[in-house]
N, CA, C and O atoms as a GROMACS GRO file, in nm:
protein
  600
    1MET      N    1  -1.844  -0.827  -0.049
    1MET     CA    2  -1.731  -0.886  -0.076
    1MET      C    3  -1.735  -1.025  -0.016
    1MET      O    4  -1.787  -1.024   0.096
    2LYS      N    5  -1.692  -1.151  -0.060
    2LYS     CA    6  -1.668  -1.243   0.017
    2LYS      C    7  -1.552  -1.332  -0.083
    2LYS      O    8  -1.538  -1.360  -0.203
    3VAL      N    9  -1.479  -1.356   0.049
    3VAL     CA   10  -1.358  -1.457  -0.016
    3VAL      C   11  -1.398  -1.601   0.059
    3VAL      O   12  -1.492  -1.622   0.135
    4THR      N   13  -1.286  -1.700   0.009
    4THR     CA   14  -1.283  -1.830   0.071
    4THR      C   15  -1.158  -1.891   0.099
    4THR      O   16  -1.070  -1.843   0.028
    5SER      N   17  -1.126  -1.957   0.157
    5SER     CA   18  -1.004  -1.985   0.224
    5SER      C   19  -1.009  -2.142   0.250
    5SER      O   20  -1.100  -2.191   0.318
    6LYS      N   21  -0.908  -2.218   0.194
    6LYS     CA   22  -0.920  -2.386   0.180
    6LYS      C   23  -0.761  -2.417   0.251
    6LYS      O   24  -0.658  -2.367   0.206
    7TRP      N   25  -0.765  -2.487   0.342
    7TRP     CA   26  -0.661  -2.546   0.377
    7TRP      C   27  -0.612  -2.680   0.310
    7TRP      O   28  -0.665  -2.791   0.297
    8LEU      N   29  -0.485  -2.623   0.271
    8LEU     CA   30  -0.367  -2.732   0.209
    8LEU      C   31  -0.307  -2.809   0.262
    8LEU      O   32  -0.239  -2.882   0.190
    9GLY      N   33  -0.304  -2.828   0.381
    9GLY     CA   34  -0.219  -2.908   0.489
    9GLY      C   35  -0.137  -2.776   0.530
    9GLY      O   36  -0.122  -2.664   0.480
   10GLN      N   37  -0.082  -2.855   0.670
   10GLN     CA   38   0.014  -2.802   0.768
   10GLN      C   39  -0.027  -2.627   0.755
   10GLN      O   40  -0.143  -2.601   0.787
   11ARG      N   41   0.032  -2.546   0.725
   11ARG     CA   42  -0.017  -2.431   0.741
   11ARG      C   43  -0.048  -2.364   0.592
   11ARG      O   44  -0.075  -2.246   0.575
   12HIS      N   45  -0.040  -2.433   0.523
   12HIS     CA   46  -0.044  -2.356   0.351
   12HIS      C   47  -0.189  -2.357   0.302
   12HIS      O   48  -0.245  -2.465   0.285
   13PHE      N   49  -0.252  -2.241   0.277
   13PHE     CA   50  -0.386  -2.209   0.244
   13PHE      C   51  -0.405  -2.149   0.070
   13PHE      O   52  -0.331  -2.090  -0.009
   14GLN      N   53  -0.497  -2.184   0.069
   14GLN     CA   54  -0.549  -2.133  -0.061
   14GLN      C   55  -0.661  -2.054  -0.072
   14GLN      O   56  -0.766  -2.115  -0.051
   15ALA      N   57  -0.674  -1.904  -0.107
   15ALA     CA   58  -0.750  -1.835  -0.092
   15ALA      C   59  -0.840  -1.732  -0.257
   15ALA      O   60  -0.779  -1.649  -0.325
   16ASP      N   61  -0.963  -1.768  -0.277
   16ASP     CA   62  -1.026  -1.698  -0.395
   16ASP      C   63  -1.119  -1.588  -0.371
   16ASP      O   64  -1.191  -1.599  -0.272
   17GLY      N   65  -1.128  -1.494  -0.436
   17GLY     CA   66  -1.191  -1.407  -0.401
   17GLY      C   67  -1.298  -1.356  -0.520
   17GLY      O   68  -1.313  -1.434  -0.615
   18PRO      N   69  -1.345  -1.276  -0.520
   18PRO     CA   70  -1.461  -1.238  -0.663
   18PRO      C   71  -1.401  -1.210  -0.747
   18PRO      O   72  -1.475  -1.191  -0.844
   19SER      N   73  -1.280  -1.190  -0.776
   19SER     CA   74  -1.199  -1.148  -0.889
   19SER      C   75  -1.148  -1.250  -0.988
   19SER      O   76  -1.087  -1.237  -1.094
   20GLY      N   77  -1.201  -1.382  -0.905
   20GLY     CA   78  -1.133  -1.520  -0.985
   20GLY      C   79  -1.008  -1.544  -0.996
   20GLY      O   80  -0.962  -1.628  -1.072
   21HIS      N   81  -0.924  -1.453  -0.899
   21HIS     CA   82  -0.776  -1.498  -0.875
   21HIS      C   83  -0.751  -1.606  -0.770
   21HIS      O   84  -0.845  -1.612  -0.691
   22THR      N   85  -0.688  -1.661  -0.754
   22THR     CA   86  -0.622  -1.729  -0.646
   22THR      C   87  -0.495  -1.699  -0.567
   22THR      O   88  -0.396  -1.670  -0.634
   23VAL      N   89  -0.486  -1.702  -0.452
   23VAL     CA   90  -0.391  -1.642  -0.390
   23VAL      C   91  -0.334  -1.769  -0.273
   23VAL      O   92  -0.417  -1.812  -0.194
   24TYR      N   93  -0.222  -1.811  -0.269
   24TYR     CA   94  -0.162  -1.904  -0.188
   24TYR      C   95  -0.110  -1.800  -0.087
   24TYR      O   96  -0.062  -1.692  -0.122
   25MET      N   97  -0.127  -1.856   0.092
   25MET     CA   98  -0.051  -1.833   0.197
   25MET      C   99   0.025  -1.935   0.264
   25MET      O  100   0.009  -2.046   0.213
   26ASP      N  101   0.102  -1.932   0.362
   26ASP     CA  102   0.186  -2.032   0.428
   26ASP      C  103   0.247  -1.933   0.538
   26ASP      O  104   0.237  -1.811   0.547
   27ALA      N  105   0.308  -2.021   0.612
   27ALA     CA  106   0.403  -2.009   0.704
   27ALA      C  107   0.521  -2.040   0.650
   27ALA      O  108   0.542  -2.110   0.551
   28ARG      N  109   0.640  -1.955   0.760
   28ARG     CA  110   0.726  -1.969   0.770
   28ARG      C  111   0.749  -2.089   0.791
   28ARG      O  112   0.668  -2.130   0.874
   29ARG      N  113   0.849  -2.200   0.746
   29ARG     CA  114   0.920  -2.316   0.745
   29ARG      C  115   0.942  -2.370   0.898
   29ARG      O  116   0.924  -2.483   0.943
   30GLU      N  117   0.994  -2.228   0.978
   30GLU     CA  118   1.016  -2.279   1.124
   30GLU      C  119   0.926  -2.270   1.167
   30GLU      O  120   0.917  -2.353   1.258
   31ASP      N  121   0.822  -2.200   1.155
   31ASP     CA  122   0.673  -2.225   1.241
   31ASP      C  123   0.590  -2.293   1.137
   31ASP      O  124   0.504  -2.224   1.083
   32GLY      N  125   0.602  -2.416   1.101
   32GLY     CA  126   0.550  -2.526   1.032
   32GLY      C  127   0.487  -2.550   0.939
   32GLY      O  128   0.426  -2.655   0.922
   33GLY      N  129   0.493  -2.423   0.835
   33GLY     CA  130   0.477  -2.382   0.729
   33GLY      C  131   0.596  -2.501   0.627
   33GLY      O  132   0.691  -2.575   0.654
   34THR      N  133   0.503  -2.452   0.482
   34THR     CA  134   0.604  -2.489   0.389
   34THR      C  135   0.645  -2.432   0.273
   34THR      O  136   0.675  -2.488   0.168
   35GLY      N  137   0.643  -2.295   0.305
   35GLY     CA  138   0.696  -2.215   0.209
   35GLY      C  139   0.641  -2.183   0.076
   35GLY      O  140   0.712  -2.143  -0.016
   36GLN      N  141   0.510  -2.200   0.066
   36GLN     CA  142   0.462  -2.222  -0.069
   36GLN      C  143   0.387  -2.087  -0.113
   36GLN      O  144   0.345  -2.055  -0.224
   37GLY      N  145   0.384  -2.016   0.013
   37GLY     CA  146   0.327  -1.908  -0.014
   37GLY      C  147   0.332  -1.772   0.051
   37GLY      O  148   0.380  -1.771   0.164
   38ASN      N  149   0.278  -1.622  -0.016
   38ASN     CA  150   0.275  -1.537   0.140
   38ASN      C  151   0.234  -1.534   0.250
   38ASN      O  152   0.129  -1.579   0.294
   39ARG      N  153   0.318  -1.479   0.302
   39ARG     CA  154   0.253  -1.485   0.478
   39ARG      C  155   0.141  -1.369   0.454
   39ARG      O  156   0.157  -1.270   0.383
   40PRO      N  157   0.040  -1.397   0.519
   40PRO     CA  158  -0.076  -1.308   0.545
   40PRO      C  159  -0.009  -1.166   0.571
   40PRO      O  160  -0.030  -1.067   0.502
   41MET      N  161   0.085  -1.174   0.695
   41MET     CA  162   0.101  -1.001   0.640
   41MET      C  163   0.156  -0.941   0.553
   41MET      O  164   0.135  -0.821   0.536
   42GLU      N  165   0.241  -1.010   0.475
   42GLU     CA  166   0.295  -0.970   0.353
   42GLU      C  167   0.176  -0.931   0.257
   42GLU      O  168   0.196  -0.855   0.163
   43LEU      N  169   0.048  -0.985   0.284
   43LEU     CA  170  -0.052  -0.964   0.183
   43LEU      C  171  -0.106  -0.827   0.208
   43LEU      O  172  -0.127  -0.749   0.115
   44LEU      N  173  -0.127  -0.800   0.317
   44LEU     CA  174  -0.176  -0.721   0.368
   44LEU      C  175  -0.110  -0.581   0.325
   44LEU      O  176  -0.177  -0.485   0.288
   45LEU      N  177   0.009  -0.582   0.333
   45LEU     CA  178   0.093  -0.446   0.313
   45LEU      C  179   0.077  -0.443   0.141
   45LEU      O  180   0.057  -0.339   0.078
   46MET      N  181   0.090  -0.572   0.082
   46MET     CA  182   0.083  -0.566  -0.091
   46MET      C  183  -0.085  -0.522  -0.096
   46MET      O  184  -0.104  -0.419  -0.161
   47GLY      N  185  -0.154  -0.555  -0.063
   47GLY     CA  186  -0.268  -0.472  -0.098
   47GLY      C  187  -0.281  -0.286  -0.045
   47GLY      O  188  -0.357  -0.226  -0.122
   48ILE      N  189  -0.236  -0.216   0.042
   48ILE     CA  190  -0.230  -0.112   0.108
   48ILE      C  191  -0.124  -0.068  -0.017
   48ILE      O  192  -0.129   0.052  -0.040
   49VAL      N  193  -0.042  -0.134  -0.089
   49VAL     CA  194   0.095  -0.044  -0.205
   49VAL      C  195  -0.026  -0.074  -0.286
   49VAL      O  196  -0.058   0.037  -0.328
   50GLY      N  197  -0.126  -0.175  -0.340
   50GLY     CA  198  -0.199  -0.154  -0.473
   50GLY      C  199  -0.262  -0.070  -0.446
   50GLY      O  200  -0.242   0.019  -0.529
   51CYS      N  201  -0.373  -0.023  -0.335
   51CYS     CA  202  -0.486   0.031  -0.350
   51CYS      C  203  -0.432   0.143  -0.357
   51CYS      O  204  -0.477   0.209  -0.450
   52THR      N  205  -0.317   0.217  -0.270
   52THR     CA  206  -0.292   0.342  -0.281
   52THR      C  207  -0.188   0.389  -0.422
   52THR      O  208  -0.162   0.507  -0.448
   53GLY      N  209  -0.146   0.295  -0.486
   53GLY     CA  210  -0.103   0.284  -0.636
   53GLY      C  211  -0.195   0.297  -0.742
   53GLY      O  212  -0.160   0.350  -0.848
   54ILE      N  213  -0.330   0.245  -0.720
   54ILE     CA  214  -0.415   0.243  -0.820
   54ILE      C  215  -0.476   0.376  -0.812
   54ILE      O  216  -0.505   0.438  -0.914
   55ASP      N  217  -0.496   0.422  -0.701
   55ASP     CA  218  -0.570   0.603  -0.673
   55ASP      C  219  -0.496   0.667  -0.721
   55ASP      O  220  -0.529   0.736  -0.818
   56ILE      N  221  -0.331   0.666  -0.655
   56ILE     CA  222  -0.274   0.755  -0.752
   56ILE      C  223  -0.264   0.741  -0.894
   56ILE      O  224  -0.292   0.838  -0.964
   57ALA      N  225  -0.233   0.650  -0.937
   57ALA     CA  226  -0.250   0.640  -1.084
   57ALA      C  227  -0.380   0.716  -1.150
   57ALA      O  228  -0.377   0.798  -1.242
   58MET      N  229  -0.479   0.673  -1.088
   58MET     CA  230  -0.604   0.760  -1.156
   58MET      C  231  -0.637   0.906  -1.107
   58MET      O  232  -0.713   0.979  -1.171
   59ILE      N  233  -0.579   0.944  -0.996
   59ILE     CA  234  -0.552   1.072  -0.986
   59ILE      C  235  -0.500   1.173  -1.054
   59ILE      O  236  -0.550   1.282  -1.081
   60ILE      N  237  -0.354   1.110  -1.088
   60ILE     CA  238  -0.252   1.181  -1.175
   60ILE      C  239  -0.307   1.183  -1.312
   60ILE      O  240  -0.272   1.278  -1.382
   61GLU      N  241  -0.397   1.082  -1.372
   61GLU     CA  242  -0.460   1.056  -1.498
   61GLU      C  243  -0.521   1.161  -1.480
   61GLU      O  244  -0.473   1.249  -1.551
   62ARG      N  245  -0.618   1.202  -1.408
   62ARG     CA  246  -0.745   1.280  -1.403
   62ARG      C  247  -0.695   1.410  -1.418
   62ARG      O  248  -0.752   1.503  -1.475
   63MET      N  249  -0.526   1.413  -1.335
   63MET     CA  250  -0.467   1.591  -1.355
   63MET      C  251  -0.431   1.618  -1.469
   63MET      O  252  -0.380   1.728  -1.492
   64ARG      N  253  -0.452   1.514  -1.581
   64ARG     CA  254  -0.380   1.499  -1.691
   64ARG      C  255  -0.237   1.546  -1.726
   64ARG      O  256  -0.200   1.622  -1.815
   65LEU      N  257  -0.146   1.462  -1.604
   65LEU     CA  258  -0.014   1.475  -1.621
   65LEU      C  259   0.046   1.354  -1.640
   65LEU      O  260  -0.014   1.253  -1.605
   66SER      N  261   0.187   1.345  -1.706
   66SER     CA  262   0.220   1.257  -1.765
   66SER      C  263   0.316   1.180  -1.648
   66SER      O  264   0.420   1.229  -1.606
   67LEU      N  265   0.256   1.040  -1.601
   67LEU     CA  266   0.305   0.961  -1.505
   67LEU      C  267   0.380   0.888  -1.565
   67LEU      O  268   0.312   0.836  -1.653
   68GLU      N  269   0.520   0.836  -1.573
   68GLU     CA  270   0.582   0.739  -1.656
   68GLU      C  271   0.598   0.604  -1.570
   68GLU      O  272   0.572   0.491  -1.611
   69GLU      N  273   0.634   0.628  -1.479
   69GLU     CA  274   0.667   0.496  -1.374
   69GLU      C  275   0.618   0.533  -1.223
   69GLU      O  276   0.635   0.648  -1.183
   70LEU      N  277   0.560   0.437  -1.142
   70LEU     CA  278   0.519   0.466  -1.014
   70LEU      C  279   0.588   0.321  -0.943
   70LEU      O  280   0.599   0.219  -1.010
   71GLU      N  281   0.625   0.326  -0.823
   71GLU     CA  282   0.687   0.195  -0.749
   71GLU      C  283   0.632   0.244  -0.637
   71GLU      O  284   0.644   0.367  -0.629
   72ILE      N  285   0.570   0.187  -0.541
   72ILE     CA  286   0.580   0.201  -0.407
   72ILE      C  287   0.632   0.104  -0.278
   72ILE      O  288   0.582  -0.002  -0.243
   73GLU      N  289   0.711   0.152  -0.238
   73GLU     CA  290   0.786   0.076  -0.104
   73GLU      C  291   0.725   0.072   0.038
   73GLU      O  292   0.734   0.178   0.100
   74ALA      N  293   0.677  -0.010   0.089
   74ALA     CA  294   0.638  -0.024   0.218
   74ALA      C  295   0.706  -0.085   0.319
   74ALA      O  296   0.745  -0.202   0.314
   75LYS      N  297   0.720  -0.017   0.400
   75LYS     CA  298   0.834  -0.085   0.539
   75LYS      C  299   0.726  -0.064   0.640
   75LYS      O  300   0.644   0.027   0.650
   76ALA      N  301   0.748  -0.184   0.722
   76ALA     CA  302   0.609  -0.164   0.869
   76ALA      C  303   0.697  -0.237   0.961
   76ALA      O  304   0.785  -0.322   0.951
   77GLU      N  305   0.621  -0.152   1.084
   77GLU     CA  306   0.703  -0.192   1.212
   77GLU      C  307   0.534  -0.260   1.284
   77GLU      O  308   0.421  -0.210   1.278
   78ARG      N  309   0.568  -0.353   1.331
   78ARG     CA  310   0.485  -0.455   1.449
   78ARG      C  311   0.500  -0.435   1.552
   78ARG      O  312   0.597  -0.370   1.589
   79ARG      N  313   0.388  -0.494   1.657
   79ARG     CA  314   0.371  -0.470   1.803
   79ARG      C  315   0.475  -0.620   1.807
   79ARG      O  316   0.497  -0.708   1.724
   80GLU      N  317   0.520  -0.595   1.946
   80GLU     CA  318   0.612  -0.766   1.973
   80GLU      C  319   0.526  -0.830   2.054
   80GLU      O  320   0.585  -0.918   2.115
   81GLU      N  321   0.388  -0.821   2.086
   81GLU     CA  322   0.338  -0.900   2.154
   81GLU      C  323   0.190  -0.939   2.040
   81GLU      O  324   0.172  -0.883   1.932
   82HIS      N  325   0.103  -1.041   2.095
   82HIS     CA  326   0.002  -1.066   2.002
   82HIS      C  327  -0.103  -0.996   2.013
   82HIS      O  328  -0.096  -0.941   2.122
   83PRO      N  329  -0.202  -0.966   1.958
   83PRO     CA  330  -0.140  -0.980   1.801
   83PRO      C  331  -0.054  -0.915   1.725
   83PRO      O  332  -0.070  -0.793   1.740
   84LYS      N  333   0.044  -0.946   1.638
   84LYS     CA  334   0.144  -0.859   1.599
   84LYS      C  335   0.102  -0.796   1.497
   84LYS      O  336   0.131  -0.831   1.382
   85ALA      N  337  -0.006  -0.651   1.538
   85ALA     CA  338  -0.048  -0.601   1.439
   85ALA      C  339   0.063  -0.466   1.393
   85ALA      O  340   0.158  -0.415   1.452
   86PHE      N  341  -0.003  -0.440   1.256
   86PHE     CA  342   0.117  -0.310   1.253
   86PHE      C  343   0.118  -0.211   1.333
   86PHE      O  344   0.010  -0.182   1.386
   87THR      N  345   0.210  -0.148   1.359
   87THR     CA  346   0.199  -0.021   1.412
   87THR      C  347   0.229   0.106   1.358
   87THR      O  348   0.168   0.196   1.415
   88GLU      N  349   0.301   0.140   1.270
   88GLU     CA  350   0.382   0.196   1.196
   88GLU      C  351   0.417   0.161   1.068
   88GLU      O  352   0.497   0.067   1.065
   89ILE      N  353   0.370   0.223   0.915
   89ILE     CA  354   0.397   0.195   0.785
   89ILE      C  355   0.458   0.322   0.721
   89ILE      O  356   0.400   0.430   0.708
   90HIS      N  357   0.573   0.295   0.687
   90HIS     CA  358   0.630   0.372   0.572
   90HIS      C  359   0.582   0.363   0.447
   90HIS      O  360   0.538   0.251   0.420
   91LEU      N  361   0.576   0.442   0.365
   91LEU     CA  362   0.535   0.421   0.241
   91LEU      C  363   0.616   0.512   0.148
   91LEU      O  364   0.592   0.632   0.156
   92THR      N  365   0.704   0.472   0.064
   92THR     CA  366   0.779   0.549  -0.001
   92THR      C  367   0.740   0.563  -0.149
   92THR      O  368   0.755   0.461  -0.216
   93TYR      N  369   0.700   0.659  -0.201
   93TYR     CA  370   0.649   0.656  -0.344
   93TYR      C  371   0.726   0.683  -0.441
   93TYR      O  372   0.736   0.805  -0.429
   94HIS      N  373   0.805   0.648  -0.552
   94HIS     CA  374   0.898   0.664  -0.638
   94HIS      C  375   0.801   0.719  -0.781
   94HIS      O  376   0.745   0.638  -0.854
   95MET      N  377   0.798   0.796  -0.792
   95MET     CA  378   0.762   0.865  -0.920
   95MET      C  379   0.826   0.911  -0.982
   95MET      O  380   0.916   0.984  -0.940
   96GLN      N  381   0.803   0.884  -1.135
   96GLN     CA  382   0.902   0.932  -1.230
   96GLN      C  383   0.761   0.976  -1.357
   96GLN      O  384   0.657   0.913  -1.377
   97GLY      N  385   0.808   1.099  -1.420
   97GLY     CA  386   0.729   1.192  -1.493
   97GLY      C  387   0.733   1.338  -1.472
   97GLY      O  388   0.796   1.407  -1.392
   98GLU      N  389   0.642   1.370  -1.574
   98GLU     CA  390   0.661   1.570  -1.549
   98GLU      C  391   0.485   1.580  -1.467
   98GLU      O  392   0.380   1.613  -1.523
   99VAL      N  393   0.502   1.545  -1.340
   99VAL     CA  394   0.447   1.592  -1.233
   99VAL      C  395   0.504   1.676  -1.169
   99VAL      O  396   0.626   1.659  -1.156
  100PRO      N  397   0.440   1.801  -1.103
  100PRO     CA  398   0.500   1.876  -0.995
  100PRO      C  399   0.448   1.821  -0.884
  100PRO      O  400   0.348   1.750  -0.869
  101ALA      N  401   0.543   1.872  -0.792
  101ALA     CA  402   0.588   1.814  -0.667
  101ALA      C  403   0.431   1.831  -0.576
  101ALA      O  404   0.372   1.737  -0.524
  102ALA      N  405   0.396   1.946  -0.577
  102ALA     CA  406   0.239   1.938  -0.526
  102ALA      C  407   0.169   1.864  -0.576
  102ALA      O  408   0.115   1.787  -0.496
  103LYS      N  409   0.135   1.846  -0.714
  103LYS     CA  410   0.035   1.733  -0.755
  103LYS      C  411   0.055   1.605  -0.672
  103LYS      O  412  -0.034   1.558  -0.600
  104ALA      N  413   0.185   1.547  -0.687
  104ALA     CA  414   0.236   1.449  -0.669
  104ALA      C  415   0.185   1.433  -0.509
  104ALA      O  416   0.114   1.339  -0.475
  105TRP      N  417   0.230   1.538  -0.414
  105TRP     CA  418   0.163   1.534  -0.302
  105TRP      C  419   0.035   1.509  -0.258
  105TRP      O  420  -0.022   1.442  -0.172
  106ARG      N  421  -0.002   1.617  -0.382
  106ARG     CA  422  -0.174   1.577  -0.360
  106ARG      C  423  -0.238   1.484  -0.395
  106ARG      O  424  -0.346   1.456  -0.343
  107ALA      N  425  -0.175   1.408  -0.502
  107ALA     CA  426  -0.227   1.252  -0.520
  107ALA      C  427  -0.224   1.192  -0.411
  107ALA      O  428  -0.326   1.153  -0.355
  108ILE      N  429  -0.092   1.174  -0.357
  108ILE     CA  430  -0.063   1.107  -0.238
  108ILE      C  431  -0.165   1.106  -0.119
  108ILE      O  432  -0.207   1.013  -0.050
  109ARG      N  433  -0.193   1.258  -0.119
  109ARG     CA  434  -0.292   1.315   0.024
  109ARG      C  435  -0.420   1.255   0.017
  109ARG      O  436  -0.472   1.212   0.120
  110LEU      N  437  -0.484   1.246  -0.108
  110LEU     CA  438  -0.593   1.226  -0.141
  110LEU      C  439  -0.624   1.078  -0.134
  110LEU      O  440  -0.726   1.032  -0.081
  111SER      N  441  -0.517   0.998  -0.200
  111SER     CA  442  -0.522   0.849  -0.153
  111SER      C  443  -0.519   0.827  -0.032
  111SER      O  444  -0.613   0.754  -0.001
  112GLU      N  445  -0.441   0.860   0.074
  112GLU     CA  446  -0.438   0.839   0.186
  112GLU      C  447  -0.550   0.867   0.308
  112GLU      O  448  -0.574   0.796   0.405
  113GLU      N  449  -0.592   0.954   0.283
  113GLU     CA  450  -0.668   1.041   0.372
  113GLU      C  451  -0.836   1.025   0.335
  113GLU      O  452  -0.937   1.031   0.406
  114LYS      N  453  -0.810   1.001   0.175
  114LYS     CA  454  -1.005   0.996   0.116
  114LYS      C  455  -1.016   0.870   0.066
  114LYS      O  456  -1.100   0.795   0.115
  115TYR      N  457  -0.934   0.829  -0.036
  115TYR     CA  458  -0.971   0.729  -0.133
  115TYR      C  459  -0.945   0.583  -0.090
  115TYR      O  460  -1.025   0.490  -0.102
  116CYS      N  461  -0.817   0.577  -0.037
  116CYS     CA  462  -0.752   0.402  -0.028
  116CYS      C  463  -0.839   0.322   0.111
  116CYS      O  464  -0.825   0.346   0.231
  117SER      N  465  -0.914   0.239   0.054
  117SER     CA  466  -1.004   0.181   0.161
  117SER      C  467  -0.885   0.066   0.258
  117SER      O  468  -0.913   0.029   0.373
  118ALA      N  469  -0.808   0.040   0.216
  118ALA     CA  470  -0.710  -0.069   0.254
  118ALA      C  471  -0.623   0.060   0.373
  118ALA      O  472  -0.570   0.014   0.474
  119ILE      N  473  -0.618   0.169   0.354
  119ILE     CA  474  -0.518   0.268   0.437
  119ILE      C  475  -0.608   0.288   0.541
  119ILE      O  476  -0.567   0.254   0.652
  120GLY      N  477  -0.761   0.350   0.530
  120GLY     CA  478  -0.844   0.322   0.614
  120GLY      C  479  -0.915   0.220   0.681
  120GLY      O  480  -1.026   0.241   0.730
  121SER      N  481  -0.848   0.091   0.687
  121SER     CA  482  -0.925  -0.003   0.715
  121SER      C  483  -0.819  -0.076   0.854
  121SER      O  484  -0.852  -0.172   0.923
  122ILE      N  485  -0.708  -0.010   0.865
  122ILE     CA  486  -0.553  -0.052   0.926
  122ILE      C  487  -0.591   0.069   1.082
  122ILE      O  488  -0.642   0.180   1.073
  123ASN      N  489  -0.560   0.021   1.171
  123ASN     CA  490  -0.493   0.101   1.261
  123ASN      C  491  -0.349   0.108   1.311
  123ASN      O  492  -0.303   0.069   1.419
  124ALA      N  493  -0.280   0.175   1.192
  124ALA     CA  494  -0.157   0.216   1.208
  124ALA      C  495  -0.134   0.344   1.157
  124ALA      O  496  -0.217   0.391   1.078
  125ASN      N  497  -0.023   0.415   1.192
  125ASN     CA  498   0.048   0.520   1.176
  125ASN      C  499   0.135   0.544   1.018
  125ASN      O  500   0.255   0.524   1.000
  126VAL      N  501   0.050   0.584   0.930
  126VAL     CA  502   0.125   0.567   0.778
  126VAL      C  503   0.179   0.672   0.735
  126VAL      O  504   0.110   0.769   0.703
  127VAL      N  505   0.319   0.672   0.726
  127VAL     CA  506   0.401   0.805   0.704
  127VAL      C  507   0.453   0.759   0.582
  127VAL      O  508   0.509   0.653   0.553
  128ALA      N  509   0.413   0.895   0.492
  128ALA     CA  510   0.428   0.894   0.320
  128ALA      C  511   0.558   0.960   0.334
  128ALA      O  512   0.583   1.044   0.420
  129HIS      N  513   0.666   0.904   0.219
  129HIS     CA  514   0.787   0.931   0.170
  129HIS      C  515   0.792   0.964   0.028
  129HIS      O  516   0.773   0.864  -0.041
  130LEU      N  517   0.815   1.095  -0.053
  130LEU     CA  518   0.794   1.152  -0.177
  130LEU      C  519   0.932   1.126  -0.245
  130LEU      O  520   1.024   1.199  -0.209
  131VAL      N  521   0.964   1.001  -0.370
  131VAL     CA  522   1.135   1.060  -0.382
  131VAL      C  523   1.049   1.088  -0.597
  131VAL      O  524   0.993   0.999  -0.660
  132LEU      N  525   1.066   1.200  -0.635
  132LEU     CA  526   1.026   1.212  -0.751
  132LEU      C  527   1.134   1.231  -0.859
  132LEU      O  528   1.237   1.295  -0.836
  133ASN      N  529   1.111   1.180  -0.959
  133ASN     CA  530   1.250   1.182  -1.066
  133ASN      C  531   1.360   1.197  -0.973
  133ASN      O  532   1.421   1.303  -0.967
  134GLY      N  533   1.395   1.081  -0.887
  134GLY     CA  534   1.523   1.051  -0.829
  134GLY      C  535   1.553   1.158  -0.715
  134GLY      O  536   1.652   1.143  -0.642
  135ALA      N  537   1.478   1.251  -0.702
  135ALA     CA  538   1.482   1.325  -0.606
  135ALA      C  539   1.383   1.331  -0.475
  135ALA      O  540   1.262   1.353  -0.481
  136ASP      N  541   1.458   1.307  -0.355
  136ASP     CA  542   1.352   1.330  -0.215
  136ASP      C  543   1.293   1.436  -0.205
  136ASP      O  544   1.357   1.541  -0.210
  137VAL      N  545   1.132   1.436  -0.185
  137VAL     CA  546   1.088   1.590  -0.161
  137VAL      C  547   0.979   1.568  -0.083
  137VAL      O  548   0.871   1.510  -0.093
  138PRO      N  549   1.057   1.650   0.022
  138PRO     CA  550   0.976   1.666   0.150
  138PRO      C  551   0.793   1.685   0.140
  138PRO      O  552   0.731   1.732   0.045
  139PRO      N  553   0.749   1.643   0.242
  139PRO     CA  554   0.588   1.709   0.233
  139PRO      C  555   0.576   1.850   0.222
  139PRO      O  556   0.660   1.917   0.282
  140LEU      N  557   0.456   1.931   0.133
  140LEU     CA  558   0.498   2.062   0.146
  140LEU      C  559   0.382   2.111   0.249
  140LEU      O  560   0.287   2.041   0.284
  141ASP      N  561   0.409   2.241   0.289
  141ASP     CA  562   0.347   2.300   0.359
  141ASP      C  563   0.202   2.342   0.352
  141ASP      O  564   0.118   2.337   0.442
  142VAL      N  565   0.187   2.390   0.213
  142VAL     CA  566   0.100   2.495   0.122
  142VAL      C  567   0.000   2.401   0.137
  142VAL      O  568   0.006   2.283   0.102
  143VAL      N  569  -0.106   2.465   0.197
  143VAL     CA  570  -0.242   2.357   0.210
  143VAL      C  571  -0.374   2.411   0.130
  143VAL      O  572  -0.394   2.533   0.132
  144GLY      N  573  -0.450   2.337   0.070
  144GLY     CA  574  -0.534   2.447  -0.006
  144GLY      C  575  -0.620   2.450   0.095
  144GLY      O  576  -0.596   2.418   0.212
  145GLN      N  577  -0.768   2.508   0.030
  145GLN     CA  578  -0.898   2.489   0.060
  145GLN      C  579  -0.939   2.384   0.158
  145GLN      O  580  -0.976   2.395   0.275
  146ASP      N  581  -0.922   2.270   0.072
  146ASP     CA  582  -0.984   2.133   0.119
  146ASP      C  583  -0.847   2.071   0.236
  146ASP      O  584  -0.844   1.954   0.274
  147GLY      N  585  -0.768   2.151   0.267
  147GLY     CA  586  -0.671   2.066   0.387
  147GLY      C  587  -0.569   2.014   0.326
  147GLY      O  588  -0.469   1.979   0.389
  148LEU      N  589  -0.578   1.999   0.193
  148LEU     CA  590  -0.482   1.962   0.142
  148LEU      C  591  -0.383   1.992   0.039
  148LEU      O  592  -0.435   2.070  -0.040
  149PRO      N  593  -0.239   1.958  -0.001
  149PRO     CA  594  -0.145   2.036  -0.050
  149PRO      C  595  -0.222   2.072  -0.194
  149PRO      O  596  -0.306   2.002  -0.250
  150ASP      N  597  -0.164   2.212  -0.244
  150ASP     CA  598  -0.238   2.214  -0.409
  150ASP      C  599  -0.132   2.180  -0.480
  150ASP      O  600  -0.140   2.169  -0.602
   0.00000   0.00000   0.00000
């Protein structure tokens, strides 16, 4: 994979990747930016929720279950000192549909522990939360033969 970045002045950059889409990045105004793009760390979190979201939608589809809505919220904590890397990321999966809790947790675990390349590329503690049809569902302790919830 190859991406390119072009400086547009001050702290503003344009990045292009093999998908053909353009992303703009910028620093905060107080850091000399122009406010014309996402911050790079925002894009990193967006990549994580996009990656795990695609995985979960595919996994639940393969389970032949009816997922009506999926929204993923990421809240991250960062180091105080440079590099200000993420130390902990809380991912809250809001799902609507006819998906049993055990299957929803299985999809989350498969994504986070096996399939999501973005999560696999970071060195942060990832904590999952599930809200299924409006109700908080704690992680299930029932574990299958493969070490993941059934």
